VOGU-3710 file (C-alpha; in Angstrom, 3 decimals, decimal comma):
1> xxxxxxxxxx> 96,781/119,053/127,659  96,813/115,445/128,883  99,096/113,054/127,085  97,263/110,225/125,358  98,884/106,918/126,275  96,386/104,583/124,636  93,697/104,606/121,967  91,321/101,874/120,917  90,200/102,170/117,313  87,467/100,438/115,358
11> xxxxxxxxxx> 89,028/99,595/111,989  86,225/99,150/109,466  86,332/96,821/106,480  85,463/97,954/102,971  83,623/96,462/100,028  83,911/97,395/96,367  80,486/98,101/94,907  82,124/98,255/91,488  85,710/97,592/90,432  87,172/98,008/86,951
21> xxxxxxxxxx> 90,820/97,331/86,116  91,488/100,137/83,666  95,170/99,628/82,830  98,707/98,873/83,971  101,433/101,447/84,498  105,073/101,041/83,435  106,029/100,606/87,106  103,804/97,530/87,335  100,962/99,100/89,315  97,464/98,602/87,941
31> xxxxxxxxxx> 95,025/101,464/87,558  91,453/101,142/88,766  88,090/102,782/88,793  86,188/101,557/91,829  83,358/102,625/94,111  84,439/101,797/97,655  82,228/101,590/100,712  83,114/101,282/104,400  81,039/98,744/106,329  80,495/98,037/110,008
41> xxxxxxxxxx> 82,463/94,768/110,048  85,592/95,759/111,946  88,751/94,831/113,806  89,635/96,398/117,159  93,112/97,933/117,199  94,521/99,199/120,503  97,695/101,304/120,317  99,605/101,946/123,544  102,838/103,602/124,585  105,111/100,825/125,744
51> xxxxxxxxxx> 108,752/99,892/126,308  111,506/99,485/125,243  112,000/102,836/123,561  111,972/102,684/119,789  110,328/99,281/119,629  107,145/98,272/117,797  105,422/95,161/119,131  102,266/93,569/117,756  99,934/91,018/119,306  96,935/89,457/117,567
61> xxxxxxxxxx> 94,256/87,022/118,654  94,424/85,293/115,240  97,496/83,026/115,145  97,530/83,061/111,329  98,317/86,801/111,286  102,047/87,652/111,194  103,060/89,909/114,066  106,405/91,163/112,761  107,524/93,527/110,052  105,308/91,807/107,454
71> xxxxxxxxxx> 102,200/93,103/109,218  100,830/96,281/107,629  100,142/97,696/111,088  103,867/97,428/111,897  104,738/99,108/108,604  102,182/101,845/109,334  103,794/102,601/112,687  107,223/102,792/111,046  105,821/105,066/108,323  104,286/107,388/110,921
81> xxxxxxxxxx> 107,510/107,890/112,862  109,478/108,389/109,644  107,018/110,932/108,232  106,400/112,830/111,464  109,886/112,845/112,929  108,360/112,012/116,317  110,501/109,972/118,677  109,197/106,441/119,163  108,883/105,774/122,915  107,979/102,137/122,263
91> xxxxxxxxxx> 104,610/101,120/120,845  102,370/98,113/121,501  99,695/97,353/118,894  97,042/94,819/119,944  94,783/93,586/117,129  91,495/91,765/117,649  90,714/90,286/114,233  87,185/89,985/112,913  87,759/90,899/109,265  88,766/87,759/107,335
101> xxxxxxxxxx> 92,182/87,802/105,666  92,723/87,426/101,905  89,084/88,288/101,303  89,197/91,619/99,446  87,845/93,415/102,529  91,035/95,406/103,322  91,467/93,914/106,793  95,225/94,525/106,920  94,850/97,981/105,414  92,133/98,850/107,938
111> xxxxxxxxxx> 94,455/97,887/110,797  97,244/99,992/109,278  94,898/102,965/108,958  93,866/102,561/112,589  97,510/102,644/113,685  98,242/105,777/111,646  95,159/107,527/112,999  95,897/106,514/116,592  99,560/107,497/116,535  98,784/110,852/114,960
121> xxxxxxxxxx> 96,280/111,572/117,744  98,589/110,295/120,481  101,477/112,497/119,328  99,491/115,714/118,932  98,585/115,463/115,211  101,990/116,266/113,677  100,766/115,052/110,284  98,114/117,030/108,418  95,499/114,980/106,572  97,365/115,002/103,250
131> xxxxxxxxxx> 100,607/113,878/104,878  98,770/111,154/106,796  97,227/109,876/103,569  100,640/109,903/101,897  102,073/107,868/104,751  99,175/105,456/104,323  99,778/105,141/100,576  103,402/104,177/101,288  102,083/101,208/103,274  99,380/99,992/100,872
141> xxxxxxxxxx> 96,999/101,236/98,196  93,856/100,657/100,297  95,169/102,393/103,421  94,252/105,973/102,385  90,646/104,931/101,780  90,536/103,109/105,110  91,695/106,324/106,793  88,912/108,407/105,255  86,199/105,835/104,604  82,595/106,433/103,688
151> xxxxxxxxxx> 81,502/106,187/100,057  84,053/107,211/97,458  85,088/106,771/93,854  88,757/105,744/93,796  90,862/106,028/90,654  94,506/105,807/89,648  96,087/103,051/91,732  93,208/103,486/94,155  94,453/106,629/95,890  92,701/109,413/93,921
161> xxxxxxxxxx> 89,357/109,964/95,638  86,109/111,668/94,721  83,492/111,618/97,505  80,068/110,254/96,593  76,727/110,592/98,395  76,466/108,261/101,380  75,191/104,789/100,610  71,661/103,990/101,680  71,555/102,427/105,179  70,684/98,981/103,837
171> xxxxxxxxxx> 71,608/95,600/105,351  74,564/93,845/103,720  75,481/90,187/104,168  79,115/89,221/103,556  80,405/85,673/103,119  84,066/84,660/103,084  84,162/81,236/101,367  86,723/78,659/102,538  89,169/79,519/99,744  91,290/82,678/99,606
181> xxxxxxxxxx> 92,805/84,917/96,943  96,274/86,414/96,746  96,020/89,972/95,450  99,302/89,628/93,543  98,192/86,387/91,898  94,786/87,864/91,033  96,395/90,837/89,270  98,813/88,515/87,457  95,896/86,426/86,205  94,019/89,565/85,163
191> xxxxxxxxxx> 96,932/90,616/82,941  96,232/87,802/80,476  92,484/87,267/80,884  89,464/88,619/79,059  87,975/90,858/81,741  84,578/92,385/82,276  84,794/96,155/82,705  81,952/97,403/84,921  81,537/101,159/84,825  81,421/103,114/88,053
201> xxxxxxxxxx> 79,004/105,626/86,524  75,726/103,696/87,115  76,661/103,113/90,757  77,528/106,785/91,230  74,235/107,836/89,635  72,305/105,391/91,831  73,945/106,839/94,934  73,114/110,379/93,830  69,476/109,443/93,196  69,178/107,338/96,357
211> xxxxxxxxxx> 67,967/104,280/94,441  68,963/101,054/96,181  67,544/98,919/93,364  69,635/100,801/90,790  72,718/100,438/92,978  72,114/96,699/93,296  71,838/96,434/89,511  75,148/98,266/89,028  77,387/95,897/91,024  80,352/94,440/89,132
221> xxxxxxxxxx> 84,006/93,473/89,508  86,670/92,759/86,882  88,284/90,172/89,162  85,196/87,951/89,041  86,421/86,757/85,634  89,670/85,353/87,017  89,258/84,574/90,742  87,454/81,214/91,059  84,745/82,380/88,637  82,582/79,243/88,933
231> xxxxxxxxxx> 82,610/79,295/92,724  82,008/83,040/92,951  79,135/82,855/90,460  77,565/80,007/92,436  77,782/81,997/95,658  76,226/85,043/94,004  73,340/82,834/92,842  72,908/81,618/96,415  72,602/85,203/97,569  69,939/85,992/95,003
241> xxxxxxxxxx> 68,075/82,776/95,818  68,039/83,889/99,447  66,562/87,332/98,898  69,452/89,589/97,901  68,527/92,272/95,376  72,105/92,319/94,093  75,391/90,552/94,775  79,063/91,059/93,960  82,617/90,160/94,919  84,776/92,591/96,890
251> xxxxxxxxxx> 88,275/93,581/95,812  90,385/90,736/94,443  88,215/88,306/96,402  87,130/86,048/97,712  84,448/87,622/99,909  81,044/87,978/98,254  78,335/90,310/99,514  74,642/90,820/98,935  72,522/93,946/99,294  69,055/93,678/100,857
261> xxxxxxxxxx> 66,019/95,906/101,024  64,904/94,696/104,465  66,629/93,580/107,682  64,385/90,515/107,891  65,436/89,302/104,447  69,088/89,891/105,278  68,840/87,957/108,543  67,113/85,034/106,806  69,897/84,957/104,219  72,578/85,141/106,908
271> xxxxxxxxxx> 71,051/82,185/108,704  70,763/80,167/105,496  74,347/80,817/104,429  75,693/80,219/107,950  74,606/76,586/107,595  77,230/76,193/104,847  79,903/78,823/105,544  81,795/79,652/108,739  82,439/83,337/108,025  79,103/85,074/107,478
281> xxxxxxxxxx> 78,442/88,646/108,605  75,383/90,914/108,652  76,645/94,496/108,445  75,622/98,017/107,415  77,304/100,864/105,508  79,545/103,088/107,605  80,407/106,758/107,125  83,961/106,300/108,451  86,968/104,092/107,920  88,323/104,409/111,457
291> xxxxxxxxx> 86,369/105,245/114,604  87,796/106,112/117,998  86,439/104,009/120,821  88,170/105,218/123,944  90,921/107,503/125,197  93,052/106,713/128,234  94,791/109,907/129,431  97,950/109,765/131,471  97,469/110,078/135,241
//
C-alpha cells in the first residue's frame, strides 16, 4: 500500500440552528442542547510529512491567526500523536482561511478536525472512530462534531450526539459583522444574565417532517440575550427584510445566518448585505464536517 505523504482537506464550518445553555457543571463546563449543522463554507487544510522529525509547523494565509501552539490545529496534531503512539516524522499544516474567526462558526475546530482526520488517514488509521472523537474532544468541544458533521443534536458539553435527518438543501446566507465575540466572555456573561431557552425539539421535528418553514420558525440561541443583543437583533431584522424566512445567531456569535426558500432570494439578500458587510457568504447545508480533496502518494 502506498504511503500517503500529503492530504488536502475541506474543513467545513458549522451553524447552530438552535442552542440552549442548560446548566453549568462543577468543573466549570457549561451543558448545552443544540442542533448543529455543517455548511459548505470551508477552510482548506493541507497536511504534509515534513522535516525536522518530531516537529509541527503551521502556515496560514491569514496573518491574524496564531501559527504556534495556541492554534487548535497544532494541538490536534499533538493529540493525534499522543493518542496513536505513532512516531511524528515532522508535519507541515498549511491553512487557507475562509471561515471568519470569533464568529461562532467553529473555524478553529474545523481546522483541528481536518488535521486529526488527515493524520489518521496518513498513518494507516491507528485510531478507531471513538478514539479519534476522544482526541478531538481533548482539543475543543466543537471538534468531535466537526469530525462527523451533518445534522446532529449535541448535548452535554456538546460532545454527546444524536443524528438527525439531513437538513433540507436550502440556501443559507451568513454574515460576520465587524465585531467579534470571545466564547469565554460570552459564557461568563451568560452566567449572570436572564437567558432565553430555545428548545431543540421543534427543530428536530421540523427536520423529521422535512418542513423548511417550521425549521425557520424554530431557530433560537441563548447567547443572543448577552452577545451584542441590539446589534444581533438589528441584523436579524435585516435578514428578514431581505427575504429570509428565518434568522439566528450561530454559537456564541457573532455570525448571523438566514434561511431562504429560493436561491434567487438568497442571492438578492447576499448582494444587499454585501453593500454593508465585508464577510458575507452564500452557502448550503453539508452532510460532512471534513471532506478529502486530494491524495498525493509517495513515488
